[in-house]
C-alpha positions as CSV (number, residue, x, y, z in Angstrom):
1,M,-2.1,-19.4,-12.2
2,E,-1.6,-15.8,-10.9
3,R,-2.6,-16.7,-7.2
4,V,-2.8,-19.7,-5.1
5,N,-5.5,-19.7,-2.5
6,I,-5.0,-21.6,0.8
7,G,-7.2,-22.3,3.7
8,I,-5.8,-22.9,7.2
9,I,-7.5,-25.1,9.9
10,G,-6.1,-24.2,13.2
11,F,-4.9,-20.8,14.3
12,G,-2.8,-21.8,17.4
13,T,0.9,-21.7,17.9
14,V,2.0,-23.3,14.5
15,G,-1.1,-21.8,12.7
16,S,-0.2,-18.3,13.8
17,G,3.5,-18.7,13.0
18,T,2.5,-19.9,9.5
19,V,0.4,-16.9,8.9
20,E,3.1,-14.6,10.2
21,I,5.6,-16.0,7.8
22,L,3.2,-15.8,4.8
23,L,2.4,-12.1,5.5
24,K,5.9,-10.9,6.6
25,N,7.8,-12.6,3.8
26,K,5.1,-12.3,1.2
27,A,7.2,-10.4,-1.3
28,I,10.1,-13.1,-1.4
29,I,7.6,-15.9,-1.4
30,T,5.7,-14.5,-4.3
31,D,9.1,-13.9,-6.1
32,R,10.2,-17.5,-5.5
33,V,6.8,-19.1,-6.5
34,G,5.9,-16.7,-9.4
35,S,2.4,-16.5,-8.1
36,E,0.9,-14.8,-5.1
37,I,-0.1,-17.1,-2.2
38,V,-3.3,-15.7,-0.6
39,I,-4.8,-16.8,2.7
40,R,-8.4,-17.1,1.8
41,K,-9.8,-18.5,5.0
42,I,-8.6,-19.4,8.6
43,A,-10.7,-21.7,10.8
44,D,-10.4,-22.0,14.5
45,L,-12.8,-22.5,17.5
46,D,-11.4,-19.4,19.4
47,L,-11.4,-16.2,17.3
48,Q,-11.0,-13.9,20.2
49,K,-7.6,-14.9,21.4
50,D,-4.7,-12.6,20.4
51,R,-2.5,-14.6,18.0
52,G,0.2,-11.8,17.8
53,V,-0.5,-11.4,14.0
54,S,-3.1,-9.2,12.4
55,V,-5.4,-10.7,9.8
56,D,-8.6,-9.4,8.1
57,R,-11.5,-10.6,10.2
58,S,-13.4,-11.5,7.1
59,V,-11.2,-14.5,6.5
60,L,-11.9,-16.0,10.0
61,T,-14.5,-18.7,10.7
62,T,-15.2,-21.2,13.4
63,N,-16.3,-23.9,10.9
64,A,-13.5,-26.0,9.3
65,L,-15.9,-26.9,6.5
66,D,-16.0,-23.4,5.3
67,V,-12.3,-23.9,4.4
68,I,-12.7,-27.4,2.9
69,D,-15.9,-26.7,0.8
70,D,-14.7,-23.4,-0.5
71,A,-14.2,-24.0,-4.2
72,K,-11.6,-21.3,-4.5
73,V,-9.3,-22.9,-1.9
74,H,-6.5,-24.8,-3.6
75,I,-4.5,-26.0,-0.6
76,V,-5.8,-26.9,2.8
77,V,-3.4,-26.6,5.7
78,E,-4.3,-28.8,8.8
79,L,-2.8,-27.6,12.0
80,I,-5.2,-28.6,14.7
81,G,-3.4,-31.9,15.7
82,G,-5.1,-34.9,17.2
83,T,-6.3,-37.9,15.1
84,D,-10.1,-37.7,15.0
85,K,-11.3,-34.3,13.5
86,A,-8.0,-33.8,11.7
87,K,-8.4,-37.1,9.9
88,E,-12.0,-36.3,8.9
89,Y,-10.9,-32.9,7.6
90,I,-7.9,-34.1,5.6
91,L,-9.9,-37.0,4.0
92,R,-12.8,-34.6,3.0
93,A,-10.3,-32.1,1.6
94,M,-8.7,-34.8,-0.6
95,E,-12.2,-36.0,-1.7
96,K,-12.8,-32.4,-2.8
97,G,-9.6,-32.6,-4.9
98,K,-7.6,-30.2,-2.7
99,H,-3.9,-30.6,-1.9
100,V,-3.1,-30.9,1.8
101,V,-0.3,-29.7,4.0
102,T,-0.2,-31.0,7.6
103,A,2.1,-31.0,10.6
104,N,0.2,-33.9,12.2
105,K,2.8,-36.5,13.2
106,A,0.4,-38.6,15.3
107,L,-2.2,-38.8,12.6
108,L,0.4,-39.9,9.9
109,A,2.0,-42.4,12.3
110,E,-1.2,-44.0,13.4
111,H,-3.4,-43.7,10.3
112,G,-0.8,-43.0,7.6
113,K,-1.8,-46.0,5.4
114,E,-5.3,-44.5,4.9
115,I,-4.2,-40.9,4.6
116,Y,-1.5,-41.8,2.0
117,G,-3.9,-44.1,0.1
118,A,-6.4,-41.3,-0.1
119,A,-4.0,-38.9,-1.6
120,E,-3.1,-41.3,-4.3
121,K,-6.7,-42.3,-4.9
122,H,-7.8,-38.7,-5.4
123,G,-4.7,-37.5,-7.3
124,V,-3.7,-34.9,-4.9
125,S,-0.5,-34.0,-3.0
126,L,0.1,-34.6,0.7
127,A,2.9,-32.6,2.2
128,F,4.1,-33.0,5.8
129,E,7.6,-31.5,6.3
130,A,6.6,-30.0,9.6
131,S,5.6,-33.4,11.1
132,V,9.2,-34.4,11.9
133,G,12.1,-32.1,13.1
134,G,10.3,-28.8,13.2
135,G,12.3,-26.6,10.8
136,I,14.7,-29.2,9.7
137,P,14.0,-30.2,6.0
138,I,14.4,-33.9,6.7
139,I,11.2,-35.1,4.9
140,R,12.1,-33.5,1.6
141,S,15.7,-34.6,2.1
142,I,14.7,-38.3,2.3
143,R,11.8,-38.1,-0.1
144,E,13.7,-36.2,-2.8
145,G,17.3,-35.4,-2.1
146,L,18.3,-38.9,-1.1
147,S,15.9,-40.7,-3.4
148,A,18.7,-42.4,-5.4
149,N,19.8,-44.3,-2.3
150,H,18.8,-47.3,-0.2
151,I,18.6,-45.8,3.3
152,K,20.8,-47.9,5.6
153,T,20.5,-46.1,9.0
154,I,18.3,-43.4,10.6
155,M,19.3,-42.2,14.1
156,G,17.9,-39.1,15.7
157,I,17.2,-37.0,18.7
158,L,13.7,-36.2,17.6
159,N,12.1,-34.8,20.8
160,G,13.3,-31.4,22.0
161,T,11.4,-31.6,25.3
162,S,13.1,-34.8,26.4
163,N,16.5,-33.6,25.2
164,Y,16.1,-30.4,27.2
165,I,15.3,-32.4,30.3
166,L,18.3,-34.7,29.9
167,T,20.6,-31.7,29.1
168,Q,19.5,-30.0,32.3
169,M,19.9,-33.2,34.3
170,T,23.5,-33.6,32.8
171,Q,24.7,-30.0,33.1
172,K,23.1,-29.0,36.4
173,G,22.9,-32.5,38.1
174,I,19.3,-31.9,39.0
175,P,16.7,-34.6,39.4
176,Y,14.2,-35.5,36.6
177,S,11.2,-33.8,38.3
178,Q,13.0,-30.5,38.7
179,A,14.2,-30.6,35.1
180,V,10.6,-31.2,34.0
181,A,9.4,-28.2,36.1
182,E,12.0,-26.0,34.4
183,T,10.9,-27.2,31.0
184,L,7.2,-26.5,31.7
185,K,8.1,-23.0,33.1
186,L,9.9,-22.1,29.9
187,G,7.0,-23.3,27.8
188,Y,9.0,-26.0,26.1
189,A,6.3,-28.7,26.8
190,E,2.7,-29.4,27.5
191,D,1.7,-30.0,31.1
192,P,2.1,-32.8,31.7
193,P,4.7,-33.6,29.0
194,T,3.6,-37.4,28.8
195,L,3.9,-38.0,25.1
196,D,7.4,-36.3,25.0
197,V,9.0,-38.1,28.1
198,N,7.5,-41.5,27.4
199,G,8.9,-41.9,23.9
200,T,5.6,-41.7,22.0
201,D,6.3,-38.3,20.2
202,A,9.7,-39.7,19.0
203,A,8.2,-42.9,17.9
204,H,5.5,-41.1,15.9
205,K,8.2,-39.2,14.0
206,L,10.4,-42.4,13.6
207,A,7.3,-44.2,12.1
208,I,7.1,-41.4,9.4
209,L,10.8,-41.5,8.6
210,V,10.8,-45.3,8.2
211,S,7.8,-45.2,6.1
212,L,9.4,-42.7,3.9
213,A,12.7,-44.6,3.6
214,F,11.0,-47.8,2.5
215,G,7.9,-46.6,0.8
216,V,5.4,-48.6,2.9
217,P,3.4,-47.3,6.0
218,V,4.9,-48.7,9.2
219,S,2.7,-49.7,12.0
220,F,3.3,-47.3,14.9
221,G,2.5,-50.0,17.4
222,S,5.3,-52.1,16.1
223,I,7.9,-49.6,17.1
224,H,9.5,-50.3,20.5
225,R,9.4,-47.2,22.7
226,E,10.6,-46.3,26.3
227,G,10.9,-43.0,28.1
228,I,13.2,-41.1,30.3
229,D,11.2,-40.8,33.5
230,R,13.1,-43.4,35.4
231,L,16.5,-41.9,34.8
232,T,18.3,-40.1,37.7
233,P,21.3,-37.8,38.1
234,D,23.2,-40.9,39.3
235,D,22.7,-42.7,36.0
236,I,24.0,-39.7,34.1
237,S,26.9,-39.4,36.5
238,F,27.8,-43.2,36.2
239,A,27.5,-43.0,32.4
240,G,29.9,-40.2,32.5
241,E,32.4,-42.3,34.5
242,F,32.2,-44.9,31.8
243,G,32.8,-42.3,29.1
244,Y,29.2,-41.9,27.9
245,C,26.2,-39.5,27.9
246,I,22.5,-40.4,27.8
247,K,20.1,-39.3,25.0
248,L,16.6,-40.4,24.0
249,L,17.4,-41.8,20.6
250,A,15.1,-43.0,17.7
251,I,17.0,-45.7,15.7
252,A,16.1,-47.5,12.5
253,R,18.4,-49.8,10.5
254,N,17.9,-51.7,7.4
255,L,18.7,-55.3,8.1
256,G,17.8,-56.7,4.6
257,N,14.8,-58.7,5.4
258,K,13.9,-56.8,8.4
259,V,13.9,-53.3,9.8
260,E,15.1,-52.3,13.2
261,A,12.9,-49.5,14.6
262,R,13.1,-48.5,18.3
263,V,13.0,-45.5,20.6
264,H,14.6,-45.5,24.1
265,P,17.3,-43.9,26.2
266,A,20.7,-44.8,25.0
267,M,24.2,-44.4,26.2
268,I,26.5,-43.0,23.6
269,P,30.2,-42.1,23.7
270,L,31.1,-38.6,24.7
271,D,32.7,-38.2,21.1
272,H,29.6,-39.5,19.4
273,I,28.0,-37.2,16.7
274,M,24.9,-36.9,18.8
275,A,26.6,-36.3,22.2
276,N,26.7,-32.5,21.8
277,V,23.2,-32.0,20.6
278,N,21.7,-30.3,23.7
279,G,18.8,-28.2,24.8
280,V,15.6,-28.1,22.6
281,Y,17.6,-29.0,19.5
282,N,17.0,-32.0,17.2
283,A,19.5,-33.8,15.1
284,I,18.9,-36.6,12.5
285,Y,21.6,-38.8,11.1
286,V,20.8,-40.6,7.8
287,E,23.1,-42.9,5.9
288,G,22.5,-43.9,2.3
289,D,24.3,-46.7,0.4
290,F,25.8,-44.2,-2.1
291,V,25.6,-40.7,-0.5
292,G,27.1,-42.0,2.9
293,P,26.4,-40.2,6.2
294,N,24.3,-37.0,6.4
295,L,23.5,-35.1,9.5
296,Y,20.7,-32.6,9.8
297,Y,20.5,-30.3,12.9
298,G,18.2,-27.5,14.1
299,L,15.3,-26.5,16.2
300,G,12.9,-29.4,16.4
301,A,9.8,-27.4,17.5
302,G,8.3,-24.0,18.1
303,K,6.1,-21.5,16.4
304,K,8.6,-20.1,13.9
305,P,10.7,-23.2,12.9
306,T,7.5,-25.3,12.4
307,G,5.8,-22.5,10.6
308,S,8.8,-22.3,8.3
309,A,8.4,-25.9,7.5
310,V,4.6,-25.6,6.8
311,V,5.2,-22.6,4.5
312,S,8.0,-24.5,2.6
313,D,5.3,-27.2,1.9
314,V,2.8,-24.5,0.7
315,I,5.4,-23.0,-1.6
316,H,6.3,-26.5,-3.0
317,L,2.7,-27.2,-3.8
318,A,2.1,-23.7,-5.1
319,R,4.9,-24.2,-7.6
320,Q,3.3,-27.5,-8.8
321,L,0.0,-25.7,-9.2
322,K,1.5,-22.7,-11.1
323,N,3.2,-25.0,-13.6
324,G,0.2,-27.3,-14.0
325,A,2.0,-30.4,-12.8
326,K,-0.3,-33.5,-13.1
327,N,2.2,-36.2,-12.1
328,L,2.6,-35.5,-8.4
329,I,5.2,-37.1,-6.2
330,P,3.5,-39.9,-4.2
331,P,3.3,-39.2,-0.4
332,L,6.0,-41.7,0.3
333,A,7.9,-41.2,-2.9
334,H,7.5,-44.7,-4.1
335,V,5.3,-45.8,-7.0
336,G,3.7,-49.3,-7.0
337,S,4.6,-50.1,-3.4
338,K,1.2,-51.6,-2.5
339,G,1.3,-55.1,-1.1
340,R,4.8,-54.9,0.3
341,E,5.1,-54.9,4.0
342,I,7.9,-54.0,6.4
343,S,8.8,-56.6,9.0
344,I,10.0,-54.9,12.2
345,R,12.6,-57.0,14.0
346,P,11.4,-57.9,17.5
347,M,13.3,-56.2,20.3
348,E,14.2,-59.6,21.7
349,E,16.5,-60.1,18.7
350,L,18.5,-56.9,19.5
351,H,22.2,-57.6,20.1
352,T,24.0,-54.8,22.0
353,S,25.8,-53.7,25.2
354,Y,23.9,-52.7,28.3
355,Y,24.2,-50.6,31.4
356,F,22.6,-51.9,34.6
357,R,22.1,-50.1,37.9
358,F,21.1,-52.3,40.7
359,S,19.9,-51.1,44.1
360,A,21.4,-53.6,46.5
361,I,21.6,-54.3,50.2
362,D,25.1,-53.5,51.5
363,R,26.3,-56.9,52.5
364,P,29.0,-59.4,51.3
365,G,28.2,-61.7,48.4
366,V,25.8,-59.4,46.6
367,L,28.0,-58.7,43.7
368,S,28.7,-62.5,43.1
369,R,25.0,-63.3,43.2
370,I,24.2,-60.7,40.5
371,S,27.1,-61.8,38.4
372,G,26.0,-65.4,38.8
373,V,22.6,-64.7,37.3
374,L,24.0,-62.8,34.5
375,G,26.6,-65.5,33.7
376,D,23.8,-68.1,33.7
377,H,22.2,-66.2,30.8
378,G,25.4,-65.7,28.8
379,I,25.8,-62.1,29.8
380,S,29.5,-61.1,30.3
381,I,30.5,-58.1,32.5
382,Y,32.8,-55.5,31.0
383,S,33.1,-53.0,33.9
384,V,31.6,-52.5,37.4
385,I,31.2,-49.5,39.6
386,Q,30.2,-50.0,43.3
387,K,29.6,-47.0,45.5
388,G,29.6,-47.3,49.2
389,R,27.1,-44.5,49.8
390,K,23.6,-45.5,50.6
391,V,20.5,-44.2,48.8
392,N,17.2,-45.0,50.7
393,G,19.1,-47.8,52.5
394,S,20.6,-49.3,49.5
395,V,23.9,-49.0,47.5
396,P,24.0,-48.6,43.8
397,V,25.9,-51.4,41.9
398,V,26.5,-50.3,38.3
399,M,27.6,-52.6,35.5
400,L,28.5,-52.2,31.8
401,T,28.2,-55.5,29.8
402,H,29.7,-56.8,26.6
403,E,27.2,-57.3,23.8
404,A,24.3,-59.6,24.7
405,L,21.0,-60.7,23.4
406,E,18.0,-58.6,24.5
407,S,16.0,-61.9,25.2
408,S,18.7,-63.1,27.5
409,V,18.8,-59.8,29.3
410,L,15.1,-59.8,29.9
411,K,15.2,-63.3,31.3
412,A,18.1,-62.4,33.6
413,L,16.4,-59.3,34.9
414,A,13.2,-61.2,35.6
415,Q,15.2,-63.6,37.7
416,M,17.1,-60.8,39.2
417,D,14.0,-59.0,40.4
418,Q,13.3,-62.0,42.6
419,L,16.7,-61.7,44.6
420,E,16.1,-60.6,48.2
421,V,19.3,-58.6,48.1
422,L,17.9,-56.2,45.5
423,T,15.5,-53.5,46.8
424,D,14.2,-51.9,43.6
425,K,13.7,-52.6,40.0
426,T,16.8,-52.6,38.0
427,V,17.5,-49.6,35.6
428,V,18.6,-50.7,32.2
429,I,20.0,-48.5,29.4
430,R,21.1,-49.8,26.1
431,V,24.5,-48.7,24.7
432,E,25.0,-47.4,21.1
433,E,28.5,-47.2,20.0
434,T,28.1,-46.5,16.3
């Protein structure tokens, strides 16, 4: 095959970055593939906006079906996002026998089972490197590079927006709202950045990684997720006094008969491998039973890094087409995985240490009442910080616990919230030591 024709649906930030790379690096891409990759069509609803890259107007269309139904298009690249039209276009392209590249993490996390199944049914490839980690080659690393291993642990900072906000709060001591405003001003987030700060974006990505690691689509709804919007500079300062920093972590562990999968703010030691991952950068730690620990680090979003990942998938598929490959790698790199299910461990069974910040009335006996409730539920206190200064009429009482069961913590906090000596809901942050 002398040329591989691609059609792109979506000419926004990632789409324009993809086109720019394909045009600017055309010579080296052709040299590496052995065939020319040609942009045959680009579909977008807005064809007047300046994308910062020059293309022949004849390839532009407002109708995505012009891309999908073109018999000469070999690979369809979906870059519109969302889960409705994108799903419709991808399934139609597969029915037409076309290979698909997508960066759509939400679609794969929420409808992966149907999408992966369609790819296998129609004998086409589905490539989605850009769906997790921007320019970090984590998908291909798990799907191919680590394919000889049982994956034991995945731990990552998977959302650059939240990481930038936490970095600003940590380094400048500014409140959450001000850090969000800075993030929006610099264009690092949508307005409002809801899916970034509430943990949904990271949970989408974790669902994809866990599905890859075990070869079975994971239910996105089964992944516990919390956001960073209740954190304050005080929490970050107290964490530092205990010798920790706070990151929004996505965590998965193979427990044998179950899998742990959760996204939430976590306190990690200052010498932890993730502690110095700052700004809009992402980092993903993967541990295999034979390869041991691996760490992947880089820009987790943006026009160029994400476009780079999209083009890497296009090159991968173009090489297959050029060589006439018939036995394609299954989307989740496992053959015959139908029927197996992954059991996600309920959060109530988690056993870890905890940080609590109580807002308490400044009077004698408060600490003993709090300690009494915790003790009644088998929660042992490791360290306490009690500050005299008042915030909105209350003083912060901060505790670090020994390891405790999540279900016990939830019961204790439910009882604690009824105490008249506490003036606000307790802030809880889990501690990750390893």
